[in-house]
Structures are given as C-alpha cells and as structure tokens.
N, C-alpha and C positions, 0 to 999 in steps of 0.2 A: 811019367811026369808031363812030357810033350803032349800025349793024347788028352790029359786032363785039361790043359790049356785050351787045346783046340775045342774041347767039349764046351767050356766056358764062354769061348767066343762065339760059338754058334748059338748059345741060349740069349746071350746079351743081343745080337743081331736080330733074333726072332722077336725079342720083346719090343724093339724099336719098330719092327714092321708092324705089329699088331696095334702099337699105339697110333701110328700114321694111318692105318686103314680105318680104325674107329674114328678119327677126326674127319676124314674124307666121306665117310659113309658109304652105302651100298651103291649110290648113284653118282659117286664122285666121277668127274670127268663126262658126265652126261648133260648135254645142253638143257637150260631150264624151258618149260613149256612156254608159248607165247601167250600173252595176256588177252582174256576173253574180251572181245570188242563189245559184247552185250551185257557185261557184268556191270553192277550199278554199285558206286561207292558209297559209304554211309553218308546221307543227304544233311545239310544244314536246314534249320528251320527257318520259315515254312517251306513245305513241299508237298507235291501231290502223290498220293498213295492210292494203289489199286486194291480193291477188296478181292480175296483169293478165296472166300467159299460164300455157300448160300445161307441165307437166313441168319446173318451175323447181327447180333443186337446192338444197336445204338443205346448208350446208357447215360443217366444223367450225372454220373460221376465215376471215377476211377476204380470201379470194383464190381464183383458180382452182386453185392448188397444194394446196388443203385438199381432203381426201376428203369424198365425199357422205354425209350422214347422213339421206337421204330425199328426197322431192319434193312439191312443192305444186302445185296446178291453179289454174286462173283462178276467181276469186271467193272463194277461201279466205282467211281472215283470220289475221293475226299481229299481236302486239304488239312494237313497235319501241321499244328502251330507248335506242339510241345509233346513231352512225353513224361509219364510218372511210372516207374516201374515197368510193368507189362501193358501199360495202357496208353493209347494215343489220343491227345486232346485235338479235336476237330473242329473246324467250322461247321455249323449244323447244315446238313445236306437239304436239298429240295423236299419240301412236304414237312419240314420241322417246323414248330412253333412255340412260342412262350405264353405265359400269363403275366397280367399286371392288375392290379387293383384299381378297379373303376373310380371311387372317390378321389384318387390321385392323377386323374386323365381327363382333359377337357377336349372336345371335338373341335379341330380347325375349321372355322366358318367358311374359309375359302378353299378347304380341301378335306370333305366329311370322311375320307379314308385315312386321314392322319390324326393322330391324338398327340396332345401336348402335355408334357409332364408338368404337375401343378405344385410339386412340393421336392423337397430335398432327400437324398438317400432313399428313393422310391425303390422297392425290390422287384426284380423280374425273375420268374421262376420258369425251370425247364418243362415244357408242355409234353404230356402223355395223355394217350387215350385210355389209360389204364390205372391212372392215379389221378385223385381231385387236386384242384389248384391249390387249395389250402394245405395240402400235405407234400407239395412238391419241393424239389430242390432249388435253392438260391443260385442263380447264374451271375447276376451282377446288380449293380444299384445305379439308377438314374438320376439326374438332377433337374431342377426346375428349368423349364424352357426347351428341354430335349423333346424330340419328336420319335413317336413309333408308328409303324404301319398297322392299323386294325385290319383283322381278317375278317370280319363281318359276323363274329360270334361271340357271345359271353355266357358264362356260366357261374353261379354262385357268386354274383358281384366281381367277377373277373374278367377283363377283354381278353380275347385271343389275339394276339399279335405276332407278326414276324420276328423271328429272332434278332434283336438290336446287335449292333457291332459291338464286340466283346462278349457276347454270350457264345458259349461253347458246349460241345457234347463230347462224349468219350466212346472209343471203340478198342477192342482187344487189339495189341499190335500184332499178335500172332496171325491174324487174319488179314493183315495188310502187307504190301510190298511196294517200295518206291516205284513210281511210274516214270518211265522215259518217254518224253513226247516227241515224236518225229516232226521234223520240220516240213512243212507244206507251203505250197506256192500261196503268196498273200492274195486274197480275192477281193475286189473291188465292189463296195454295195452301193447301187444306184437307186435312188428313191424317185419314183415318178407319181404324178397325180392321174388317177384314172379319168379324169375330166378334160386332162390336156390331150390334145391329138398327137400321135407318134408318127415318126418318120419311117416309114416302111423301108427306104433306102439306106437307113443308118446302119453302118456295120456292127455286128455283134462281138463282144469279147468273150472268150471262153472262160476266163477268170472274174468275169464281172457277174455278180448277183442281183437281180432285180427285185425291189420290195414296193409292193402297190400299197400306197397309203390310202386307206378308206376313212371317211368320217367315223369317229368314235361316238357312240350313242351313250348318253349319260343315263344311268339307271334312275328308276323312279324313285328309289330311296335315296340316293344322293341329292336328287332334286328337292324332296321333301325334306331332308336334313337341312339343306339351305334356307328353305322357308321357315322351317321350325326356328333356326338360329336368328332369322330376322324377327319373327315373331316373340322371341324370347327377350330380344333388346328392346321391342316395344313395350313388353310387360315391364321391365325394368324401369323404363321411362315413365310409365303409368304409376308405377308404386311409389315414385319419387314425389308425385303431387300430393296435396293436402287429401286426406280422406273423402271429403265432400266433392271434390273435382275429379276422383278417379272414375273412368269408365272402361270395363272390360269387354262390353258386348262385342265388338268387332274383332277383337282379338281371339275371344273365345270362340266364336263361330269359325274362324279360319283354323284354329287348332282342332275343332271338331271334325272339319272336313279332312284334315291330314289324318286323324285317328280313325276315320271310317275307311280309309284308303287301304285295301288288302294288300298292295304292293309296296307300302311306305315303310315296311320293316321296322327298323330300331325308331324312326322319326314317329311312326304311329305311338309306340310306347312311351317315348318321351312327351308326345303331346297329351296322352292321358293323363299322365302323372302331372303335367302343368294344368291340365283343366281342374283337376281335384284342388289344386292349389289356389286357382282363381274363384272356385266355389267357397272357400273358405274365406278368401279376402272379401267376397260379395256379402257373405253372412256377417262378417265383422262391420261392413257398411251399414246393414239392416240395423243391426244392433245399436251402432252409433246414431243413427237417425232417430231410433227409437227414445234412446237416452236423451237425445237433444230435445225432442218433442216433450218429453216428461218434465224436463228442466223448465222449458218454456211454460208448460201448465203450472209447475209449481210456482214460478216466478209471478205468474198471473194471480193466483190464489194468494200469495203473500201480499201482493200489492192491494188486493181487494180487502184483506183483512186489516192491512195498516190503514186503508183509507176509512174502513168502517171504525176502527178503534178512535181514529183522529175526529171522525164525526161525533161519536158517542162522547168523547172527552170534551168536545167542544159545546155539548148539550148539557153536560153536568155542571149544576151550580155549586158555588162554593157554600158548603153546609157548615162551615166554621168548626164548632167542637161537636156538632152532631153527626153521629154515624149514618143517619137516615132521617128524612123529614117526610111526612105523609100523614093520611088520615089513619087513626088507630082503630081497629075492629077486632072483635073476638074471633080466633080462628075456628072456622067449622070443622076443621080436622081434628082439633082437640077443643072440646066443648067446655062450658063455663064450669061444669061440675067436676072436671079433674082436678086431682091434687094441686098440679102444676099447671097453671093457665098458659096457653100459647096464643099469639096475636099475630095478625098480619097487618101490614103497612099497605095502604091503597095510594097510588100515584095520582097525578092530576089526569091521567088520562083513563081512570077508573079501574084499573088492573092493578093487580097485587104487584108490589116491588118485592117484597121479601116478607119472611115470617120473623117474629120477634118473640123473645123469651125472657122474662124478668130475672135478674141476678142480684144478689146482696140485698141493699136496703129496699129495692123496688119490688122485691117478693111480697112484702107484709104491706106495700102501699096500696091504697084503694084507688084503683084505675077506673072505677066505673063513671066518674064525673067527665073522663076523657075520651069515653067511647064515642066514636062518630067525629070527633074533632081533630084539627091538624094538631100534631105533636112534633117535637124533635126527640129522638133516642140518643143518649149518650151511651156508647158501649162500643163492642167489637164485632166485626163481621166474620162469618164463617161459612164454610159449606154446609148445605143442607140436602143430604142424599135422598130423604123421604120424598122431596119434592123436585129434586134436581135443580135446587136453586140456591137462595142465601138465607141464613139465620143470624139476626142481630142479637146477641145477648147484652140487653142493657141494664145498667144500674141506676139509671136516673130517667125520668121522662118530664117534658116540658111542655105545656100547651102553648100553642102559637095561635096567633090571629088568622 
C-alpha cells in the first residue's frame, strides 16, 4: 500500500514538472538577443523607399493589368504616400510625365513653359511611351486657373506635362524597402556672379558649395511664343473693329515671319493656324466690299428708274375716258384684208404708241373715215408680246380735232 502511494506522488510531481518546462520553453533562462540597430520599423506615410531589384515596372495603377509608365533599378529611391494590398502608391519619379487635353489649356503669356487650365474637372492622365494618351489611366482632375508645367511635346491633341501635385504612380511593394537616411553635415551653398572679382585671400570652408550663376539664354521658341501672344492680342483688337476698318496686313506679315523660323517650334505652328484664320477674315472683307458696291449700284439704278418714271408721268396728259389718243392707222402687220383688222396709234412724235384691236360694237363699225385722223379709243390696255409693246382693245372710237 505504501509503495502505491509513493508511486502516485512520483507521477504527480512529474506532471507538474512537465507543465512548468512547457511554459518556459527550451530557451527559458537564456537572455533575449539585443535589438538590431539597423532594423527598420514599419514606417508611417509618407516615407522614402529604396528599390531592391532591377527593371522594376512603374505602373499607372495598383495591379499587373495596368500599363507601364517606366522602370526603376536597384538602389533608386521613391517617395511612398500610401499602399493598396501589395502595391505602393508613389510620387512620380524623375522622367515621369502626364497628358492633358490641349483645348482646356492656354499658354501663360508671361511664361510660355507654363499652361493655365481653362475649365473645371479637367482630366490628367498617366503618361507612357507604350500607350496613347486617349487610352491612358486617369490620375486626377484640375480646375480653372491651376497651372501645369509644359514639357514641350504634344500628341493627338494632348500636351505632355510634368505630373502635377496629386498625380501618383504605383510600384510593387515586394521590390521596395524603407530607406534609412544617415545624417550628414549641413553644407552651405554660396552663389557667386562670375562677373564679380573674387578675393584670393578669402578662406575656404570645406562644408561650403560654390554655385556659379551664369546668364540664362532664353530659347528662340520661348521668345517667339511671347511674340505670338502679343500678335494674338493685336488680332483680337482688330477683330473688334467694324469690318470696313479692319486691317490685318502688319499682323499677318509678323506671323509669317515667325512661321518661317525653323527654330520657333510651337510658335510657328500656332502662327500658321492664325494666318489661315486671317485669310478667311480677309476673304469676308472682300465679299463684304463687293456686296456694298452692288448695293450702291442697285440703289443708283433704282433712283434712275424712279426719276424716269416721274419724268414720264409728268409728260402724260390726262386722257379722260380714253385709253389712248393718237392718229389711227391700219397696221402693216395685220393688213386690211384679214378677218379681224388691227390698227396702230401714232403719237405726236410720229412713232407708234401702241396697237389697237376693235372689240364689241367697234368690230362692225366702219372706221375708214377715221383713218389718218386723230382719235380717242375707249377700252383696256394690255401687253402685246408680238411687238413687245401694248395693245388697246377698244369698244368705241371717237374722232378728235
């Protein structure tokens, strides 16, 4: 009995010992290793990351299905602003670019390298050498008055611009690691003018960097863009004048000079476009002058007709009840032997005034005694196409003295 009790005590003590060892583990009592001074804790955004591989694609979105916007190599640095799954959102590195639709951008006249957005919610797209601008991924939207930096290239009606603030790209997080920046002595930058004499006895500072400032040469394209902007303002002022006072000769001549300059770049293309506009304006001026001349000629013709009518009416006597008065003669066109005689009326000048045809009771009347005499015809007057004159259809004829 006593041996059984001893056995149970041994088993219980053994079980407590095993539980204790299980909680402490195999390294219980061994001091923990010291922290690695080079280890980098999980950084907060934004932070600088170092690329850990070569030919790492920069993409327009967080995934392999987005197109490439360039590549990075081992050791290059990027600024990470956020993360989505296994992709890091980065500030576009040097060499990146974006696209913006040309009709919504005007060139700053004071700085031809800067564009001013002319609309609201204007889209900016991630630039790539392998994808057309029209098929690009949206990066952000800009509003009226915001400025963009033009990179001097345009394709398919899009300007190539530096990525504006808020435009981001993506890179796979597995090819990045947080970068620890070592603290270096602060260097002082001193700017000097090469035209100013220097003092050879002045002591030098090992932490000082000297930057020589040299005159900046303004490109021909930039100069011509400024000239183009000034000419465009003159053009708008000329367009505001009445058409008859508009004169584009000097503006057109200056635009043609810029268009012929091989180094003018975009300014030359803009000038060619404006020259074509001016040619349409000048054509409209020619047409307007022709119409004005024709209107003056028509007005003069109307005035002559009115004057002639007034003169003619003044010469017409009051014939009373007669349609026409004159000497009655038998018409030579329709002789006396025809079934229906025709007559003509001779005026005081001896020329035929009109032709006459008897109607009604005058058809049976004997008019032989009135031939060669002055008569008055009662009837109606109508056109007479055969002679391009007038025909009086008379029902009564009265002999006059």
